[in-house]
FINULUM-819879 format. One record per residue (C-alpha): z, y, x. Coordinates in nm, 3 decimals. Last residue first. Layout:
<recs>
+---------+---------+---------+
:      zz :      yy :      xx :
+---------+---------+---------+
:       Z :       Y :       X :
...
+---------+---------+---------+
</recs>
This chain:
<recs>
+---------+---------+---------+
:      zz :      yy :      xx :
+---------+---------+---------+
:  -1.598 :   0.929 :   2.939 :
:  -1.669 :   0.565 :   3.029 :
:  -2.012 :   0.670 :   3.164 :
:  -2.210 :   0.429 :   2.940 :
:  -1.960 :   0.506 :   2.641 :
:  -1.997 :   0.880 :   2.674 :
:  -2.376 :   0.845 :   2.678 :
:  -2.362 :   0.637 :   2.360 :
:  -2.137 :   0.892 :   2.193 :
:  -2.408 :   1.160 :   2.273 :
:  -2.673 :   0.942 :   2.121 :
:  -2.442 :   0.880 :   1.828 :
:  -2.418 :   1.258 :   1.762 :
:  -2.801 :   1.297 :   1.774 :
:  -2.833 :   1.001 :   1.530 :
:  -2.580 :   1.169 :   1.291 :
:  -2.788 :   1.486 :   1.302 :
:  -3.114 :   1.301 :   1.230 :
:  -2.942 :   1.100 :   0.950 :
:  -2.876 :   1.414 :   0.751 :
:  -2.561 :   1.624 :   0.754 :
:  -2.334 :   1.703 :   0.457 :
:  -2.078 :   1.416 :   0.448 :
:  -2.024 :   1.424 :   0.828 :
:  -1.934 :   1.782 :   0.830 :
:  -1.883 :   1.729 :   1.127 :
:  -1.820 :   1.607 :   1.459 :
:  -1.535 :   1.701 :   1.711 :
:  -1.515 :   1.589 :   2.065 :
:  -1.180 :   1.613 :   2.240 :
:  -1.103 :   1.564 :   2.607 :
:  -0.766 :   1.421 :   2.737 :
:  -0.601 :   1.391 :   3.070 :
:  -0.325 :   1.153 :   3.002 :
:   0.004 :   1.266 :   3.144 :
:   0.244 :   1.167 :   2.860 :
:   0.251 :   1.522 :   2.719 :
:  -0.128 :   1.511 :   2.787 :
:  -0.175 :   1.242 :   2.530 :
:   0.074 :   1.339 :   2.254 :
:   0.141 :   1.722 :   2.203 :
:  -0.154 :   1.826 :   2.418 :
:  -0.458 :   1.638 :   2.299 :
:  -0.326 :   1.479 :   1.989 :
:  -0.142 :   1.770 :   1.835 :
:  -0.376 :   2.035 :   1.973 :
:  -0.665 :   1.891 :   1.783 :
:  -0.611 :   2.087 :   1.455 :
:  -0.700 :   2.402 :   1.643 :
:  -0.641 :   2.682 :   1.392 :
:  -0.655 :   2.680 :   1.007 :
:  -0.951 :   2.890 :   0.895 :
:  -1.148 :   2.928 :   1.217 :
:  -1.072 :   2.577 :   1.335 :
:  -1.186 :   2.425 :   1.008 :
:  -1.500 :   2.635 :   1.023 :
:  -1.566 :   2.531 :   1.385 :
:  -1.508 :   2.157 :   1.300 :
:  -1.775 :   2.185 :   1.027 :
:  -1.633 :   2.125 :   0.676 :
:  -1.687 :   1.836 :   0.432 :
:  -1.593 :   1.522 :   0.617 :
:  -1.466 :   1.612 :   0.955 :
:  -1.478 :   1.362 :   1.234 :
:  -1.248 :   1.371 :   1.532 :
:  -1.339 :   1.188 :   1.853 :
:  -1.080 :   1.175 :   2.129 :
:  -1.169 :   1.080 :   2.488 :
:  -0.885 :   0.989 :   2.724 :
:  -0.812 :   0.973 :   3.098 :
:  -0.549 :   0.793 :   3.289 :
:  -0.397 :   0.896 :   3.618 :
:  -0.059 :   0.992 :   3.458 :
:   0.091 :   0.759 :   3.197 :
:   0.458 :   0.788 :   3.270 :
:   0.513 :   1.164 :   3.246 :
:   0.847 :   1.267 :   3.356 :
:   0.967 :   1.567 :   3.140 :
:   1.176 :   1.814 :   3.310 :
:   1.537 :   1.928 :   3.276 :
:   1.589 :   1.864 :   3.644 :
:   1.916 :   1.653 :   3.611 :
:   1.849 :   1.539 :   3.241 :
:   1.515 :   1.394 :   3.340 :
:   1.350 :   1.340 :   3.002 :
:   1.126 :   1.031 :   3.007 :
:   0.766 :   0.966 :   2.920 :
:   0.505 :   0.733 :   2.765 :
:   0.686 :   0.398 :   2.784 :
:   1.047 :   0.466 :   2.884 :
:   1.088 :   0.729 :   2.616 :
:   0.859 :   0.635 :   2.329 :
:   0.510 :   0.679 :   2.213 :
:   0.495 :   0.347 :   2.037 :
:   0.641 :   0.405 :   1.694 :
:   0.562 :   0.767 :   1.630 :
:   0.215 :   0.722 :   1.799 :
:   0.134 :   0.441 :   1.561 :
:   0.265 :   0.634 :   1.264 :
:   0.043 :   0.917 :   1.342 :
:  -0.245 :   0.672 :   1.333 :
:  -0.135 :   0.529 :   1.000 :
:  -0.074 :   0.878 :   0.860 :
:  -0.429 :   0.976 :   0.919 :
:  -0.484 :   1.255 :   1.182 :
:  -0.446 :   1.617 :   1.109 :
:  -0.612 :   1.919 :   0.943 :
:  -0.573 :   1.780 :   0.598 :
:  -0.759 :   1.461 :   0.705 :
:  -0.969 :   1.477 :   1.016 :
:  -1.120 :   1.147 :   1.060 :
:  -1.018 :   0.932 :   1.350 :
:  -1.154 :   0.818 :   1.688 :
:  -0.946 :   0.723 :   1.994 :
:  -1.075 :   0.627 :   2.339 :
:  -0.832 :   0.561 :   2.627 :
:  -0.945 :   0.534 :   2.986 :
:  -0.800 :   0.346 :   3.291 :
:  -0.606 :   0.088 :   3.081 :
:  -0.300 :  -0.120 :   3.191 :
:  -0.029 :   0.079 :   3.013 :
:  -0.250 :   0.134 :   2.716 :
:  -0.308 :  -0.239 :   2.685 :
:   0.062 :  -0.317 :   2.721 :
:   0.151 :  -0.050 :   2.458 :
:  -0.116 :  -0.191 :   2.223 :
:   0.026 :  -0.549 :   2.252 :
:   0.382 :  -0.431 :   2.197 :
:   0.259 :  -0.254 :   1.875 :
:   0.087 :  -0.572 :   1.762 :
:   0.395 :  -0.787 :   1.838 :
:   0.626 :  -0.548 :   1.626 :
:   0.836 :  -0.308 :   1.808 :
:   1.209 :  -0.300 :   1.756 :
:   1.348 :   0.018 :   1.598 :
:   1.620 :   0.151 :   1.836 :
:   1.849 :   0.379 :   1.660 :
:   1.906 :   0.756 :   1.663 :
:   1.534 :   0.813 :   1.764 :
:   1.420 :   0.876 :   1.410 :
:   1.605 :   0.644 :   1.186 :
:   1.316 :   0.504 :   0.991 :
:   1.020 :   0.549 :   1.241 :
:   0.758 :   0.471 :   0.971 :
:   0.433 :   0.308 :   1.079 :
:   0.556 :  -0.048 :   0.997 :
:   0.333 :  -0.275 :   1.183 :
:   0.052 :  -0.540 :   1.115 :
:  -0.282 :  -0.436 :   1.262 :
:  -0.608 :  -0.474 :   1.072 :
:  -0.623 :  -0.106 :   0.945 :
:  -0.550 :   0.015 :   1.293 :
:  -0.876 :  -0.118 :   1.441 :
:  -0.778 :  -0.212 :   1.809 :
:  -1.041 :  -0.257 :   2.076 :
:  -1.015 :  -0.394 :   2.422 :
:  -1.305 :  -0.308 :   2.651 :
:  -1.401 :  -0.392 :   3.012 :
:  -1.673 :  -0.167 :   3.139 :
:  -2.004 :  -0.315 :   3.261 :
:  -2.239 :  -0.052 :   3.147 :
:  -2.351 :  -0.278 :   2.846 :
:  -1.986 :  -0.302 :   2.749 :
:  -1.952 :   0.078 :   2.753 :
:  -2.259 :   0.128 :   2.546 :
:  -2.169 :  -0.131 :   2.293 :
:  -1.813 :   0.005 :   2.267 :
:  -1.936 :   0.366 :   2.216 :
:  -2.180 :   0.262 :   1.945 :
:  -1.913 :   0.046 :   1.767 :
:  -1.685 :   0.343 :   1.803 :
:  -1.933 :   0.562 :   1.595 :
:  -1.954 :   0.279 :   1.339 :
:  -1.585 :   0.272 :   1.301 :
:  -1.549 :   0.642 :   1.236 :
:  -1.873 :   0.620 :   1.011 :
:  -1.658 :   0.378 :   0.814 :
:  -1.600 :  -0.001 :   0.800 :
:  -1.309 :   0.054 :   1.032 :
:  -1.100 :   0.136 :   0.728 :
:  -0.755 :   0.264 :   0.821 :
:  -0.942 :   0.527 :   1.043 :
:  -0.764 :   0.557 :   1.380 :
:  -1.003 :   0.316 :   1.548 :
:  -0.836 :   0.274 :   1.884 :
:  -1.048 :   0.185 :   2.192 :
:  -0.884 :   0.069 :   2.525 :
:  -1.101 :   0.087 :   2.833 :
:  -1.056 :  -0.082 :   3.170 :
:  -1.326 :   0.078 :   3.389 :
:  -1.612 :  -0.045 :   3.604 :
:  -1.680 :   0.169 :   3.908 :
:  -1.999 :   0.369 :   3.907 :
+---------+---------+---------+
</recs>
């Protein structure tokens, strides 16, 4: 298998969490398989997650955001993990996308054809969502598919073919179940999937 350039983003503000541990397992397996990894733990980055004027005014990107944009532009595969908080991603991760997922970088609107030009085509992504107290199925059954936002509204909107894997309830399972999940994550990392 050809070596891939992989960007990993820990969307939990605290990387010392099960989300961070899951990404440690993915990263170790991918590195062992010969893939090149660049990892970003959002809680360690310095940026304002608020898009203060929407798209009315240009809000200059901080160096950490420019660094992530560059890494995503160059990568083959993007891996994002985050906890499902209130049927969505943590505010810091949403703020990252609000700030970097801009026209010119991720997409453009073509006014002549009224179509979206996707700038990140040819890339793939794996998204891991982790639920604390409810199983992903129960959350989906009660509230709908909470992964549409990241899979379709963000990643595939820019041309990245994304797959989502949901684990949970993380707070109510024993170590045997967690080990099963981590073996699956290890296999994803080895195959850069």
